[in-house]
N, C-alpha and C positions, 0 to 999 in steps of 0.2 A: 659539543655543538648542539644547540636546540634544534628541533625539527623546523623545517621551513614550509612544510606542506602536510596537511592532514586530510584524510577522507573518511567520513563516517558511513557505515552501512548497517542497517538494521535498527533495532530498538535501543532505547536508552532507558535504563531502569530508574525513571523518575516519575512522579505522580501525574504530571500534566504538561501540556505543550509549552506553556509560558515558562515553567521551571526549566525545561530542557533548553529553551533558547537563552534564558538568562545564564544558566550554568555554562553553556558553550561560549557565550560572549565573555563571561568572566574568566574562564579558564583556558580557552583556546583562542579567542579573538579572531582575527582575520588570517590566522595560520590555516584555518579551514576555509576553503573557497565557497563552501555551501554548508548549510545546517539542515539536517533532517528534523522532523518534528518529534522524533523519539518514539513514535507509534504507541502512545499511551492508551489506557482504557481498554476498550474492546479489541484493539489491534495489538495489544501487548504480547499476546501469544502467537505472533507471526501470522500464519494463515488460518488459524482456528477461527478468526474473525469471519472467514468466508463460508464456514459450514452452514449457518442459517440462510445465507443467500442461495447456496446450492440447494438446500432442502426446499426452499420456497420457489425455486424456478419451475415454471410451467413445463411439464414433461419429465421432471425428475421425481422420484419417490425414494423413501427410505429403503436402504438395503440392509443386508446382514452386516454386523460389525466385523471388522477384520483385525487380526492381531498384528501389530507393528513389531516386527522381529527385533529391531534395534533396542527398543525400550520395553518390550513385552507388554505394551499397553493395547487395549482394544480401542480401535478408532471407529467412529461412526462412518457409515458409507451411504452414498446415494447411488442409484442406478437409473438408467433411462427407462421410463415406463413402457410397459408392453404396448406395441403398436405405434410407438413414437420413434421417429428418425432423429438422430443426434443433431442434425442441422435444424430441426424444428423446435428444439428446446429454447424457451424464452426466459432469459435471465432478467430480473428486475434490477434495481439499483444495487450495485455491488458495494457501494459505500466509500470507496477510496477517494473519488473525486470530491465528494462532500466533506470528508474528513480533511483533505488537503486544502480545500477552499477555506474552511474554518481556521485551520492552522496558519494559512497564509495571512489572514487578517491580523492574527496576533503577531506574526513575524513582521508584517509591514508596520504595525503600530510601534513595535520595539525598535525597528530601524528608524522610523520617524522621530522617536524619542532619543535616538542616538545610543541606545543600549547595544544594538547590533551595528557593526561597521557598515557603511554604505556599500562597500565592495563585496560583501558576503551575499551569496544567492540562497534562495530557498530551494531545498532539495526534496523531491518526491521520490518514493520508493515503492513501485508496484512490484508484486511478485511476478515471476514468470508464470505462464499458464500451467506449466508442468507441476509446480509445487502443489496447488490445491487439487488439481486433477489426480495426481499420483497418491495423495494422502486420502482423499475423500470420495473418489469415484471408484466403484468396483472395477477391477482390472479389465474385465471383458468389455466395458463401456468407455474406457479412457480414450482410446484412439478416436472413436466417433464423436466424442464430446469436446475434444481439445480445441478444434478450430472455432466452435461456437463460443466456448468460454473465452478464448483469446480475443475474439471479436467483441464480446461484451466488455472485457477490460479496456480494449482500445476505444470503444465508443464512450466509455465512462471518462477516459482521459480527454477525448476531443469534444465532448458535448458540454462540459462544465465551463460556462463563460468566466466564472471566477478563477478557475484553474488556468484558462487561457490568459486571463488578465495577469495572474500571478506570474506565469511564465514570461510574458512579454515584459512586465515590469522588472523582473529579476534579470532578464537578459539585458535590458537597457541599463540597469544599474551597474553592470559589470563589463560593459563593452570596453574593449582594449583601445588604448590611444593610438 
């Protein structure tokens, strides 16, 4: 018996957003209730996309690299600058809302062209704050930076008018009878 429901999580190893959407539409169709954009380009390596944003945040500075025991790789680290409280760290644009807004434009075009079924929604996938904090913030600063980073992620989701529009349109397109 073929699957009747599929859920995708994470990246899709394809070169760009349009290719991801077209492949999902061709091979999965509306068995998936929502399509992710595949996290291509800078987002392809999961949370590595966030390190430049962390390093650029006002109140954070480069720290000593830390060895990641699972892979034995050295990971770059940031730390809260001397004299700065974790609540005072100011993150700029983390990039997720902009990426999803651009992806949604492609999703909407392909749905309008009937490449993607009208009942399929657009799926966004933000990391938990724990992932970038645990990987890229030195351990002694993680707890005091967690809430500030979580707030920056949340603000990015709520301040993008295109993302709000995408969410509203996707919800309207899949409302139950």
